[in-house]
ZAMARGU-4260 file (C-alpha; in steps of 0.2 Angstrom, whole numbers, plus 5000, padded with zeros to 4 digits):
<rodrens>
0) 5000/5000/5000 | 5007/5017/4995 | 5010/5030/5009 | 4999/5045/5005 | 5004/5055/5020
5) 5013/5071/5015 | 5030/5075/5021 | 5030/5091/5031 | 5040/5105/5025 | 5055/5112/5034
10) 5046/5128/5038 | 5031/5118/5045 | 5043/5108/5056 | 5051/5124/5062 | 5034/5130/5067
15) 5029/5114/5075 | 5045/5113/5085 | 5043/5131/5091 | 5025/5127/5097 | 5032/5112/5106
20) 5046/5122/5114 | 5033/5135/5120 | 5022/5122/5127 | 5037/5114/5137 | 5042/5131/5143
25) 5024/5134/5149 | 5022/5117/5158 | 5039/5120/5166 | 5034/5137/5172 | 5017/5130/5178
30) 5026/5116/5188 | 5038/5129/5196 | 5023/5140/5201 | 5013/5125/5208 | 5028/5119/5218
35) 5032/5136/5225 | 5013/5138/5230 | 5014/5121/5238 | 5029/5125/5248 | 5022/5142/5254
40) 5006/5132/5260 | 5017/5120/5270 | 5027/5134/5278 | 5011/5143/5282 | 5004/5127/5291
45) 5020/5125/5300 | 5019/5143/5307 | 5001/5140/5312 | 5006/5124/5321 | 5019/5132/5331
50) 5007/5146/5336 | 4994/5133/5341 | 5006/5122/5350 | 5012/5137/5361 | 4994/5142/5365
55) 4987/5125/5368 | 4998/5117/5382 | 4991/5102/5391 | 4985/5108/5409 | 4986/5096/5424
60) 4970/5093/5435 | 4975/5105/5448 | 4977/5120/5435 | 4961/5116/5425 | 4949/5130/5421
65) 4935/5133/5433 | 4921/5141/5425 | 4907/5137/5437 | 4900/5150/5449 | 4906/5152/5467
70) 4892/5141/5475 | 4896/5126/5464 | 4914/5127/5468 | 4910/5126/5487 | 4899/5111/5484
75) 4913/5102/5474 | 4925/5106/5488 | 4913/5098/5501 | 4909/5083/5490 | 4927/5079/5485
80) 4936/5066/5495 | 4953/5069/5503 | 4967/5060/5495 | 4971/5051/5511 | 4955/5042/5510
85) 4958/5035/5492 | 4967/5019/5487 | 4983/5019/5478 | 4975/5010/5463 | 4961/5023/5462
90) 4973/5037/5463 | 4983/5030/5449 | 4968/5028/5438 | 4963/5046/5441 | 4980/5052/5436
95) 4979/5042/5420 | 4962/5048/5416 | 4968/5066/5419 | 4981/5064/5406 | 4970/5055/5393
100) 4952/5062/5396 | 4949/5077/5386 | 4933/5082/5394 | 4942/5087/5410 | 4953/5099/5401
105) 4943/5105/5386 | 4932/5121/5386 | 4915/5116/5391 | 4907/5131/5383 | 4912/5126/5366
110) 4900/5115/5355 | 4913/5106/5345 | 4915/5087/5346 | 4928/5081/5358 | 4941/5074/5346
115) 4939/5086/5331 | 4954/5097/5336 | 4964/5082/5340 | 4961/5075/5322 | 4963/5092/5314
120) 4980/5096/5321 | 4987/5079/5324 | 4999/5079/5309 | 5004/5098/5312 | 5009/5094/5330
125) 5019/5079/5324 | 5029/5090/5312 | 5031/5103/5325 | 5038/5090/5337 | 5051/5085/5324
130) 5058/5103/5323 | 5074/5104/5334 | 5072/5115/5350 | 5084/5129/5353 | 5091/5135/5370
135) 5087/5153/5374 | 5106/5156/5378 | 5110/5151/5360 | 5110/5167/5349 | 5098/5168/5334
140) 5106/5165/5318 | 5101/5173/5302 | 5096/5161/5287 | 5098/5163/5269 | 5085/5154/5260
145) 5090/5144/5244 | 5081/5136/5230 | 5071/5120/5236 | 5076/5103/5231 | 5063/5091/5225
150) 5063/5072/5228 | 5051/5057/5229 | 5045/5062/5246 | 5042/5081/5241 | 5050/5097/5241
155) 5064/5099/5254 | 5068/5118/5258 | 5086/5123/5258 | 5094/5137/5269 | 5112/5142/5274
160) 5117/5151/5290 | 5123/5169/5286 | 5141/5171/5291 | 5143/5182/5306 | 5157/5194/5306
165) 5168/5196/5321 | 5165/5213/5327 | 5178/5214/5339 | 5192/5210/5327 | 5185/5223/5315
170) 5185/5236/5329 | 5203/5232/5333 | 5209/5233/5315 | 5200/5250/5314 | 5208/5257/5330
175) 5225/5251/5323 | 5222/5260/5306 | 5217/5276/5316 | 5232/5275/5326 | 5243/5273/5311
180) 5235/5288/5303 | 5237/5298/5318 | 5255/5294/5319 | 5257/5298/5300 | 5248/5315/5303
185) 5259/5319/5318 | 5274/5320/5306 | 5278/5338/5303 | 5275/5344/5285 | 5289/5353/5276
190) 5288/5372/5278 | 5290/5380/5260 | 5296/5398/5257 | 5285/5410/5247 | 5296/5407/5232
195) 5295/5389/5233 | 5276/5389/5234 | 5275/5400/5219 | 5286/5389/5209 | 5276/5374/5215
200) 5260/5382/5210 | 5267/5387/5192 | 5273/5369/5190 | 5255/5362/5195 | 5247/5375/5183
205) 5258/5370/5169 | 5254/5352/5171 | 5236/5355/5171 | 5237/5366/5155 | 5247/5352/5146
210) 5234/5340/5151 | 5219/5351/5145 | 5228/5354/5129 | 5232/5336/5126 | 5213/5331/5129
215) 5207/5345/5118 | 5218/5341/5104 | 5214/5323/5105 | 5195/5327/5104 | 5197/5339/5090
220) 5208/5327/5079 | 5196/5312/5081 | 5179/5317/5089 | 5170/5301/5084 | 5183/5289/5094
225) 5188/5301/5108 | 5171/5308/5113 | 5173/5299/5130 | 5188/5311/5134 | 5175/5325/5135
230) 5169/5318/5151 | 5187/5317/5158 | 5190/5336/5153 | 5173/5341/5160 | 5178/5332/5177
235) 5192/5345/5178 | 5178/5358/5181 | 5178/5351/5199 | 5197/5355/5202 | 5200/5353/5221
240) 5218/5360/5223 | 5215/5377/5230 | 5231/5384/5223 | 5226/5382/5205 | 5207/5378/5206
245) 5201/5395/5199 | 5212/5396/5184 | 5210/5378/5179 | 5191/5379/5180 | 5192/5395/5169
250) 5203/5386/5156 | 5192/5371/5156 | 5176/5381/5153 | 5184/5391/5138 | 5192/5375/5131
255) 5175/5365/5132 | 5166/5380/5124 | 5178/5380/5109 | 5177/5361/5107 | 5159/5361/5106
260) 5159/5376/5094 | 5170/5365/5083 | 5163/5348/5084 | 5144/5352/5085 | 5135/5347/5069
265) 5125/5359/5059 | 5108/5351/5064 | 5099/5347/5079 | 5101/5330/5086 | 5085/5321/5091
270) 5083/5306/5103 | 5081/5289/5095 | 5064/5280/5096 | 5062/5263/5103 | 5059/5256/5085
275) 5075/5264/5079 | 5085/5257/5093 | 5079/5240/5090 | 5083/5240/5072 | 5100/5234/5066
280) 5111/5247/5057 | 5128/5248/5049 | 5144/5250/5060 | 5146/5268/5053 | 5128/5272/5058
285) 5130/5265/5075 | 5146/5274/5078 | 5138/5290/5073 | 5123/5287/5084 | 5135/5284/5099
290) 5145/5300/5095 | 5129/5310/5094 | 5122/5303/5110 | 5138/5306/5119 | 5140/5324/5112
295) 5122/5329/5118 | 5124/5322/5135 | 5141/5330/5138 | 5135/5346/5131 | 5120/5346/5143
300) 5131/5342/5158 | 5143/5356/5153 | 5128/5369/5152 | 5122/5363/5169 | 5139/5366/5176
305) 5139/5384/5169 | 5122/5387/5176 | 5127/5380/5193 | 5142/5392/5194 | 5131/5407/5190
310) 5118/5402/5203 | 5131/5399/5216 | 5138/5417/5213 | 5121/5425/5213 | 5116/5416/5229
315) 5133/5420/5237 | 5134/5401/5241 | 5150/5392/5245 | 5152/5373/5242 | 5156/5361/5257
320) 5174/5359/5251 | 5177/5378/5252 | 5191/5377/5238 | 5186/5393/5230 | 5182/5410/5239
325) 5167/5421/5236 | 5177/5434/5227 | 5184/5421/5215 | 5167/5415/5211 | 5163/5432/5203
330) 5177/5429/5190 | 5171/5411/5187 | 5153/5417/5184 | 5159/5430/5172 | 5169/5417/5162
335) 5153/5406/5163 | 5142/5420/5156 | 5155/5423/5142 | 5155/5405/5137 | 5136/5405/5137
340) 5135/5421/5126 | 5147/5413/5113 | 5137/5397/5112 | 5121/5407/5111 | 5128/5416/5095
345) 5138/5402/5088 | 5125/5387/5090 | 5108/5394/5087 | 5103/5378/5078 | 5109/5365/5091
350) 5101/5357/5106 | 5097/5366/5122 | 5097/5384/5113 | 5081/5389/5121 | 5089/5384/5138
355) 5103/5396/5135 | 5091/5410/5130 | 5082/5407/5147 | 5099/5409/5156 | 5105/5424/5147
360) 5090/5435/5145 | 5088/5438/5164 | 5106/5442/5166 | 5103/5457/5154 | 5095/5465/5170
365) 5109/5461/5181 | 5117/5474/5193 | 5134/5470/5186 | 5138/5481/5172 | 5150/5469/5164
370) 5139/5454/5164 | 5124/5464/5157 | 5134/5472/5143 | 5140/5454/5138 | 5122/5448/5137
375) 5116/5463/5127 | 5130/5461/5114 | 5126/5443/5112 | 5108/5446/5110 | 5111/5460/5097
380) 5123/5448/5087 | 5110/5434/5088 | 5096/5446/5081 | 5108/5453/5067 | 5113/5435/5060
385) 5096/5427/5062 | 5089/5427/5045 | 5074/5415/5047 | 5068/5421/5064 | 5067/5405/5076
390) 5080/5411/5088 | 5073/5429/5088 | 5056/5423/5092 | 5063/5413/5107 | 5072/5428/5114
395) 5057/5440/5112 | 5046/5428/5121 | 5058/5427/5136 | 5060/5446/5136 | 5042/5449/5136
400) 5039/5437/5150 | 5053/5445/5160 | 5046/5462/5158 | 5029/5457/5164 | 5035/5446/5178
405) 5046/5460/5185 | 5031/5472/5184 | 5040/5483/5171 | 5055/5486/5184 | 5069/5482/5172
410) 5083/5492/5164 | 5078/5501/5148 | 5092/5493/5138 | 5082/5476/5139 | 5069/5484/5128
415) 5081/5493/5117 | 5087/5476/5111 | 5071/5475/5101 | 5078/5489/5089 | 5091/5476/5082
420) 5077/5464/5076 | 5079/5460/5057 | 5061/5463/5053 | 5059/5474/5037 | 5050/5472/5021
425) 5066/5475/5010 | 5076/5462/5020 | 5061/5450/5019 | 5061/5451/5000 | 5080/5450/4999
430) 5081/5435/5010 | 5067/5426/5001 | 5076/5429/4984 | 5092/5422/4992 | 5083/5407/4998
435) 5074/5403/4981 | 5085/5409/4967 | 5078/5409/4950 | 5082/5394/4939 | 5086/5397/4921
440) 5078/5385/4909 | 5082/5381/4891 | 5072/5389/4877 | 5063/5380/4863 | 5076/5384/4850
445) 5090/5379/4861 | 5082/5362/4864 | 5079/5360/4845 | 5097/5364/4841 | 5106/5354/4855
450) 5094/5339/4860 | 5086/5325/4851 | 5068/5321/4851 | 5069/5309/4866 | 5080/5320/4876
455) 5068/5335/4873 | 5054/5324/4880 | 5064/5320/4896 | 5070/5338/4898 | 5053/5344/4897
460) 5047/5333/4911 | 5062/5337/4921 | 5060/5356/4920 | 5042/5354/4925 | 5046/5344/4940
465) 5060/5357/4945 | 5048/5372/4943 | 5036/5364/4955 | 5049/5360/4967 | 5056/5378/4967
470) 5039/5385/4969 | 5035/5374/4984 | 5052/5378/4992 | 5050/5397/4989 | 5032/5398/4995
475) 5036/5388/5010 | 5051/5398/5016 | 5042/5414/5013 | 5027/5408/5023 | 5038/5402/5037
480) 5048/5418/5038 | 5032/5429/5037 | 5024/5419/5050 | 5038/5420/5062 | 5041/5438/5060
485) 5022/5442/5062 | 5022/5432/5078 | 5038/5441/5084 | 5031/5458/5080 | 5015/5454/5089
490) 5024/5450/5105 | 5034/5466/5104 | 5019/5477/5101 | 5010/5469/5115 | 5024/5473/5127
495) 5025/5491/5120 | 5006/5493/5122 | 5006/5486/5140 | 5019/5499/5145 | 5010/5513/5137
500) 4994/5508/5145 | 5000/5503/5163 | 5017/5511/5165 | 5017/5528/5157 | 5029/5536/5170
505) 5041/5521/5169 | 5059/5524/5163 | 5055/5511/5149 | 5044/5524/5140 | 5058/5531/5129
510) 5063/5514/5124 | 5045/5510/5119 | 5043/5526/5109 | 5059/5523/5100 | 5054/5505/5096
515) 5037/5512/5090 | 5046/5524/5079 | 5056/5510/5071 | 5042/5498/5068 | 5027/5509/5066
520) 5025/5506/5048 | 5022/5487/5052 | 5008/5491/5064 | 4990/5486/5059 | 4979/5500/5053
525) 4966/5496/5066 | 4977/5503/5080 | 4982/5519/5071 | 4969/5531/5078 | 4971/5525/5096
530) 4989/5525/5095 | 4990/5543/5088 | 4978/5549/5102 | 4989/5541/5115 | 5005/5549/5108
535) 4997/5566/5107 | 4991/5565/5125 | 5008/5560/5131 | 5015/5575/5123 | 5002/5587/5129
540) 5004/5580/5147 | 5021/5589/5148 | 5028/5574/5158 | 5040/5569/5144 | 5058/5575/5141
545) 5062/5583/5125 | 5070/5566/5119 | 5054/5556/5123 | 5043/5569/5114 | 5055/5568/5099
550) 5052/5549/5098 | 5033/5552/5100 | 5033/5564/5085 | 5044/5552/5075 | 5032/5537/5079
555) 5017/5548/5074 | 5024/5552/5057 | 5031/5535/5053 | 5013/5529/5056 | 5006/5543/5044
560) 5019/5540/5031 | 5016/5522/5028 | 4998/5514/5028 | 4992/5529/5037 | 4991/5539/5021
565) 4973/5534/5019 | 4968/5541/5036 | 4961/5559/5037 | 4971/5565/5051 | 4979/5583/5053
570) 4996/5581/5061 | 4998/5600/5063 | 5000/5598/5082 | 5015/5587/5080 | 5023/5600/5068
575) 5020/5614/5081 | 5028/5603/5095 | 5043/5600/5085 | 5045/5618/5081 | 5044/5622/5100
580) 5057/5608/5104 | 5070/5614/5092 | 5077/5628/5104 | 5080/5615/5118 | 5094/5608/5108
585) 5112/5615/5110 | 5130/5610/5109 | 5130/5601/5126 | 5123/5584/5130 | 5108/5587/5119
590) 5119/5587/5103 | 5117/5569/5100 | 5098/5570/5099 | 5100/5581/5083 | 5100/5564/5074
595) 5082/5561/5079 | 5077/5579/5074 | 5085/5575/5056 | 5075/5559/5055 | 5059/5569/5060
600) 5062/5582/5047 | 5065/5570/5033 | 5048/5561/5037 | 5038/5577/5040 | 5044/5587/5025
605) 5053/5577/5012 | 5041/5563/5012 | 5025/5574/5014 | 5030/5588/5003 | 5013/5590/4996
610) 5004/5592/5013 | 5016/5605/5019 | 5012/5624/5017 | 5025/5637/5011 | 5023/5647/5028
615) 5027/5631/5038 | 5043/5627/5027 | 5049/5645/5028 | 5047/5645/5047 | 5057/5629/5050
620) 5070/5634/5038 | 5074/5650/5048 | 5073/5642/5065 | 5085/5628/5059 | 5097/5641/5052
625) 5097/5649/5070 | 5100/5632/5078 | 5115/5628/5067 | 5124/5642/5076 | 5122/5634/5093
630) 5127/5616/5090 | 5143/5606/5086 | 5150/5605/5068 | 5143/5588/5064 | 5125/5594/5069
635) 5128/5610/5059 | 5132/5600/5043 | 5117/5589/5046 | 5105/5604/5048 | 5113/5614/5033
640) 5110/5598/5022 | 5092/5598/5028 | 5091/5616/5023 | 5098/5612/5006 | 5083/5599/5004
645) 5071/5612/5009 | 5077/5625/4996 | 5077/5612/4982 | 5060/5604/4987 | 5049/5619/4991
650) 5047/5634/4979 | 5051/5652/4984 | 5063/5648/4998 | 5075/5660/4990 | 5064/5674/4998
655) 5075/5672/5013 | 5091/5676/5003 | 5084/5694/4999 | 5085/5709/5011 | 5069/5716/5006
660) 5053/5710/5016 | 5039/5702/5007 | 5021/5706/5013 | 5015/5714/5029 | 5021/5710/5047
665) 5037/5707/5057 | 5046/5691/5060 | 5042/5684/5077 | 5055/5672/5082 | 5048/5668/5099
670) 5031/5663/5093 | 5027/5644/5094 | 5016/5643/5079 | 5026/5641/5063 | 5011/5646/5052
675) 5009/5663/5060 | 5027/5669/5064 | 5029/5679/5047 | 5045/5670/5042 | 5044/5677/5025
680) 5049/5695/5031 | 5066/5690/5038 | 5083/5684/5030 | 5095/5670/5032 | 5109/5682/5039
685) 5115/5666/5049 | 5123/5659/5033 | 5136/5674/5033 | 5142/5669/5051 | 5143/5651/5046
690) 5154/5655/5031 | 5167/5660/5044 | 5165/5644/5054 | 5181/5635/5059 | 5175/5619/5051
695) 5178/5618/5032 | 5163/5608/5028 | 5151/5620/5037 | 5159/5634/5027 | 5156/5624/5010
700) 5138/5621/5015 | 5135/5640/5020 | 5143/5646/5004 | 5132/5634/4994 | 5116/5639/5002
705) 5120/5658/5000 | 5122/5654/4981 | 5104/5647/4981 | 5109/5628/4983 | 5113/5626/4964
710) 5115/5608/4957 | 5127/5613/4944 | 5140/5627/4942 | 5153/5635/4953 | 5142/5635/4968
715) 5137/5617/4968 | 5143/5604/4981 | 5155/5590/4978 | 5147/5573/4974 | 5154/5566/4991
720) 5143/5579/5000 | 5128/5581/4989 | 5124/5562/4987 | 5124/5559/5006 | 5108/5561/5017
725) 5108/5573/5032 | 5109/5559/5045 | 5124/5551/5036 | 5133/5567/5036 | 5129/5569/5055
730) 5136/5552/5058 | 5151/5555/5047 | 5157/5571/5055 | 5154/5565/5073 | 5167/5571/5086
735) 5165/5557/5098 | 5184/5553/5097 | 5188/5571/5101 | 5197/5573/5085 | 5194/5585/5070
740) 5185/5577/5055 | 5193/5581/5042 | 5209/5581/5051 | 5219/5598/5053 | 5234/5598/5041
745) 5250/5598/5050 | 5261/5614/5048 | 5279/5611/5044 | 5290/5622/5055 | 5303/5633/5047
750) 5321/5627/5048 | 5332/5637/5060 | 5351/5639/5059 | 5361/5628/5070 | 5367/5638/5086
755) 5384/5635/5094 | 5387/5640/5112 | 5405/5643/5109 | 5403/5654/5094 | 5394/5667/5104
760) 5409/5670/5116 | 5423/5678/5107 | 5434/5681/5122 | 5446/5666/5125 | 5447/5668/5144
765) 5429/5668/5146 | 5428/5652/5135 | 5441/5644/5146 | 5431/5648/5162 | 5415/5642/5155
770) 5423/5626/5149 | 5430/5623/5167 | 5414/5627/5175 | 5405/5614/5164 | 5418/5601/5167
775) 5418/5602/5186 | 5407/5591/5196 | 5393/5600/5206 | 5393/5596/5225 | 5376/5599/5234
780) 5379/5605/5251 | 5365/5603/5264 | 5357/5620/5269 | 5358/5624/5288 | 5344/5636/5291
785) 5347/5637/5309 | 5364/5643/5307 | 5358/5657/5296 | 5344/5662/5308 | 5357/5663/5322
790) 5369/5674/5312 | 5354/5685/5307 | 5348/5687/5325 | 5366/5691/5332 | 5368/5704/5318
</rodrens>
């Protein structure tokens, strides 16, 4: 008969064997569990038996329980026979019954049968009797329970006594070691001189420097294989030698900072998921993963060390070791802040950047001037180099929270940092063009000339795909940037508006007004009316300084020059206030604020020329010419450049160059209304004084304006002066360095004839005496004033 049974495949055999193995494993585990359960039950029964045996001792007849009332006890005593009257056989029988009869010893109140407890606990008591008894004098020994052994009779528990250490011997050894240490400490240390101590310190410091340099060079040469040396280098931050601890810790901080700047990748390292950890990868990939993991962990520990150093200094907190004094902690904290600032600027893309921001921003409000300036400069650099806006958004959020949390009690410089934000329409367009450059594609004629039919077909599909990719990339980058910048500006304006609403008398107001002046063109149109009303009320209150009022005016005109053109608002009150404020400026401390005035004049007149009347322009031209006499040369150059724009922009400005008056009335220079001061009836006689100014550039501008500010001819300015704005000229001729700009030409002194002392004396004898006197050594004798006083008194 043919065997029709199919031979199982190898895969099926594998599957079957696996099932069998699983079943065997399950059976084994079940048996182990049941054996352990059985062992636990037996142990429990044994403990109960011990407890019952202790509580149920057999009582003799004389000590049996008596639960009958008092009368029954008296009757029993009367009825009982004395022992002397009983026979020996009866007495022996009674004693045997007392040992065997359970009804004499059992509790009569219980309803159980007589022998139920005996049957129930018979085996337990037998087991208990087998347990060896211990004497009370024997000390209890601790047992270590081992795995049980199973044989035919059942499970046999195993245990081993815990070895007891000889305490006395240990104590003797400890005392001997202490005595040896005391003997060692009693030896006198060698006394070093100051020179020897300094030499020893230099030697230690040199050794530490060499060790730091060796570790750093090894890490930088092969960061993948030497990443563990970062831990060794970071351990030196806890240097315990008090002679070199401060310098070594500073060197290690700076070295680690430079190492992380060099070896950190240009992307953010994310933690691996469980699925990624479980998958098998190549050796190179595994090595890279280990490097990244080690780098992130060591970078995190390094930042925590820097943070702890700053906290210890802020809290004036000393460590238990007392290796470093409180004064030295300030130097350590400054180095830690410098390292954090460098990492903030150098690694904005790397891990823990937001943590660094949270550390640095509150230090901008630190009482220490050096630390606050370090943080200011770092944040400014970060704003200037941040093209996309992620880092700027993080910093602005933390600053806004800091200002609100401190109840607006922060330094004005904290808000002035907002002025360095890269949020401008021109820069946005420029950056988006840089990110998405235009791709040049081949024309149809070029394709026909250089490519075959099949190549043209492939080229067409390729170009279509490239166009789609470029459009998607450009639109995505633009959208990201605009979204980030919008969110950043919203937080900035919310901070500004809170201060305008709740803290108008705060020292932060000038910074707020300056910020509004810069970003006013980006404010939503819905806020324009309310904002202009607030700005005018601030000016009208009289509580502002001239500088704050100038910022208010600049903010208002920035609003009106941008999207505010559609609003029907008359800014005459702002013109009047600027006209009043001009005479508060002079060559002293207010000279630097001329730059704000020049910006205001540019926005108010050059960009709104159609809305400005001739009377207003004439009044400002005359007052600016008067102001040019009272300020420093750079301010005079900027003001005269603005006057040049006035004369070229507005018609009939040359009226002020004529001596004859036009119209009726007299010029009123003290009147605060520019429309009604009759400026057309005066002349610019100040230009003749400015022609004699000591600064050559002021002289050139004055002569140019007297000639009528021509664009061509002999009276025209050079290209260097005519093509620059008033604000640029003001900055270019600044005298902050206490030097003349342009420098004063050096005058070459006239050459004088050489003069010989001997040639002046013709007499030979006189020459000899002179030569002798020169060659003699002069001996200074001490003056005795007392001797001269005595001589004068006797005389």
